[in-house]
N, C-alpha and C positions, 0 to 999 in steps of 0.2 A: 401441401399443395391441394390435396383432395379435400381437406377441410375448408380451405378458401373457396374452392369450387362449389362445395355444398352451401356455404354461406351466401355466395352470389346468387345461386338458384333460389334459396329461401327468401332473399330480399326481392327477387323478381317475381316470386310466386303470386303475391296479391295483385300486381298489375296484370300478370298473365291470366289469372282467374277472371278479372273484370273484363279484359279484352275478349276472352273466349265466351263469356256469358252474354255480353251485350253487343258483340260485334261478329265474331267468327261463327258461333252457333246460329244466330239469326240469319247470317248471310247464307250459310249452307241450307237452312230450311227454306229460304227464299228461292234458291236455285231449284230445290226439289219441288217446291210448290208451283214453279213455272211449267212443270211437265204434267200438271194435273188440272182438272176442271174445278171450277168454283162450286163448293157444296151449297145447295139451296134447300132449306127445310129438312125434309126427310130424305132427300136425295143426296147421298154422300158423293164426295169427289172421286173421280176415276182417272186413271192414267190415260193421257191423250197425246203423249209424245211431243212433237214439235208443232202441234196445232196452234198454240198460243203465239209462237214465233211467226208462223205463217200469217196469222191474223194481224200481227203487228206490222209485217211488211206490207200488207194490203190496206193498212189503216191510214187514211189521208190526214187525220188529225195528229197522229204521231209524227208524221213527216213535217207537218206545219210547226209543231212544237219543237222539233229538232232544228228546223230552219230558224225559228225565232230565238232559240237558245244560242245558236251559232252567232247570230247578229248581236245578241245581247252580250255574249262573252267578248266578241271583238271590240265592242264599245267599252264594256266595264273593265276588263283586265288591264289594257294599256293605260286608259285614262286614270283609273284609280291609283295605279302604281306611279304614274308620272306626277299626278297631283301630290301624292304623299311624299315623293322625293323632293319636289320643288318646295313644299312647305317645310320639310325637314331641313333643307339647306337654308331656308329663310330664317328659321328660329334657332339654327345651330350657332350662328355667330352672336356677337355681343351687340344687340340692337335694343333700342328703347321699347319697353313694353313686351319683352320677350316672353315673360311668364303669362301675360294676358293672351298673347297670340297662341301660345301652346295650348292654353285652356280652350280658346275659341276653336282651334282646329280639332281638338279632341272631343269637344262637347257632343257633336252628332253621334259619336260612337256609343256613348252611354245612354242615349235615348232609345227606347224600344222602337223597332222598325214600324210598328203600327202607328205610334205617335208621329214618327217622321213622315209616314204616308199621309196622315191627316194634315200636317203642316204644308206638304207639297200639293195636296188637293186644293187648299186655299190658294196657293200660287197659281195653279192651273185652271181654276174655276173660270169659265167664260163669263164675260160681262163685268164682274166686280173683283176678280182675283188680281193678285199683284202683277202678273205678266200681262193680263188684259188691260190694267190701268196704265202700264208703261207703253203698251202698243197704242192705246188711245191718245196718249200725250203726243205721239208722233203721227197721229192720223192714220194708223194702220188698221185694217179690218179685224174684227174679232176672230179668234181661232180657238177651236176646241181641241186641245192637244191630246187629251185622254180619250176623246170620243171619235177621233179620226184614225182609221186604220193605218195610214201612212206615217203618223207621228206618235202613236200611243206607245209603241215599244221603245222608242228613243226617250220618251218622257219618263217612263218608269226606270229605264237604265240610268238616267241622270240622277234619280233619287238614290239608287244604290251606290253610284260613284261618290256622291256627296257624303253619304254616311260612312262608307268603308274606307275612304282615303284617310280619315282621321285615325282609324285603327292601324293601318299600315305605317303611318308616320312614326309610331312608337318604335318599330323595328329599325326603320331607317335612322332615327335619332340615335338609337343604341349603337348601330353600326358606325355612324359617323364619328361618334365619340371614341371609338377604338383606333381611329387612324392616328398614328404618331404625328404630332405637329412638326417634328423635324423633317419629315418627308415633304410637307407643304413648304416649309421654309427653304429647303434645298431647291425645290422647283422654282420658287420665287427668285432665289439668288441666280438661278440659271436664266432668268428672264422669261419664264413661262407665264402666259396669260391665265386669267381665271378659267377660261374654257379649256385650255390645255391642261391645267391642274386637275380640273374635274374629269376630263377624259382619260388622262394618263395616270392619275394617282387615285382620285376619289372613287371613280366608277369601278376600276378593277378590284379595289380593296373591299367594296361593299357588294360584290357579286354573289358571295354565299347568301347574304341576306336577300338579295334580289331574287335568287333562285327559290328560296323558301317562301317569299311573298308571292311569287308568280304561281307556285303550286297551290297555295291557299286561295289566291284570287280566282283561279280556274274552278276550284271546288265551290267557292262562294258564288260564282256565276251560275251554278246549277242549283244550289241549295237555297239561295235567297229568294223566297216567294211571299214573305209576309206582306210586302207592299202590293203584290199582285192581288191578294185577297181584298185588301182595303180599297184599292184604287180602281181596278178594272175587272176583277173576276175573270181574267183571261180574255176579255173582249177588247174592242168590238170585233166580232166575227173571228175569234181565236187569234187576233193580231198580237196579243200579249200572253198567249198560252204557252208557258215554258214546260219543259219535260217534267220537272218535279211537281209542278202544279197539276199537270195532266195525270201523273201517277196518283196524286191525292184524290182527284175527282173520280178516277176509275175505281180506286180502292175504297173510298169512304162515302162517296155520293152515289155512284152506280153499284157499289158493293160487289165488284167483280175482282175479288182478291187475287185470283190466279193470274189474270191478265195484268194486274198491277204488279205482281211479283215478276212477271216477264219483263215489263218495262223497267223495273228496278234493277234486274240483272243486267240489262243492256246499259243502263245508266252507270252502274258500278264498273262494267267493263270499259266503257268509254273514258270515265274518269281515271281508271287505273292506267290505261294506255297513254292518256295525255300526260299524267304525272310522270310515268316512266320515260316518255319521250322527252319531256322537259329536263329531267335529271340527266339522261344520256347525252342530249345535244348540248345543253348549257353547261354541264359539269366540266367540259373541256376548257371552257373559258373562265372557270372559277378558280381563284387562287386562295387556298386555305393556309392559315398561319400554322 
């Protein structure tokens, strides 16, 4: 028994070393750095306590980024998951061109987000972009979706939904294929409609996968910023400035690493609480085999 226990820890050791080296140690150093000032030239960093956190609370750009991220997450998480589930249900059955549809749905996932952003910039370009051409056909006025503060955030969120839904479809397809056909056949014999089968059979059985996807979608709603770089740079007037992008600007453009560490700590705490809340609340409705 002791030998098996030793073998188990030896097999886990490489993964634990990688996690500690690239995740746990940097996280601890980030927390420590948030209590110090940023060193400049010959002036070393010094302990300043909660000054960085007080600065964060009084920072209007931080609160704007938080608000933007909340709206972005509310759009991205449910829409990307719903699209992925609908597409998975569509290509799960025996339909003509199923392989082509699966490839088409998954293709955006393998594209770099910068390339995806460039494609959508063409769609959004006022005057001659795809959306502008469609609006012109119906006699609608030109609209600068990325250059208008009221629409820019929704425009960049649509790009992320389009790209990430194809990634989530993989997990939903795998989950749907584990559902025993006998359960569906029994429901059909009882006279259940397609909606009733989906609600009473399919949805409960794929809830573990839904929980996994929802946690990852929330994380993606914070960490996906490549298209922000390419499409808006956080503008106009911070309308698309998300928390992770703001951390990048503070840390690598303004070179205020201590304040960036403070923002990172807050981001990690928020993500941890959201993930824990999802697991605690949704796990009650999850049926594990």
